[in-house]
Phi, psi and omega in degrees: 000151179287158180299145180283138181267089182295326179294324177295321177298315180298316178299313180299315181300314181293318178296330180276355179074027182255138170280165175301320182298315181294318179296318179300316179299316182293328180268349181075034179233176179277158175299325178300325177296313179300314180301313180297320179295316181293325181275348179083013179276337174220167178233144176294151181232163173056228184298323178299317179297317180298315179299312183291320176300318180294317179298313182291323179293316180291327178292317181293314181284325180294326180295334180264358186276000180090178178100348174065203185297321181300311180296321180296319180294319178295316178299316181299316179296318178296322180294321178296315178297320179297321179297320177301308183298314182297326180277356178076022180266144171268145179286132175273161182303315181294328178289321175297319179296329178285320182282327185304311180298326179294319178293317179299315179298317182297317183278346180266348185294000000 
């Protein structure tokens, strides 16, 4: 497999408005894992690698597919929801409250 692009993960995480802690919780890993992946000291493996590769690939190709900021915001929200589902997590009330304004903003733009 090709080397994991930790800087791309960090960019995606920040653009998605996620802290390392929130992303770690959503993926079911430690904050240290996210930090290591972003810094390139470790690489995600197995299902985590597949999930992250898919998120980063859809983000990279989606950004060039047109549609501007609105489409990018919708894709980002969808990617976060997809990560939840893929990781087998149920959305908590506070997480729904965090995502709802982003979805409203994306669809209102």
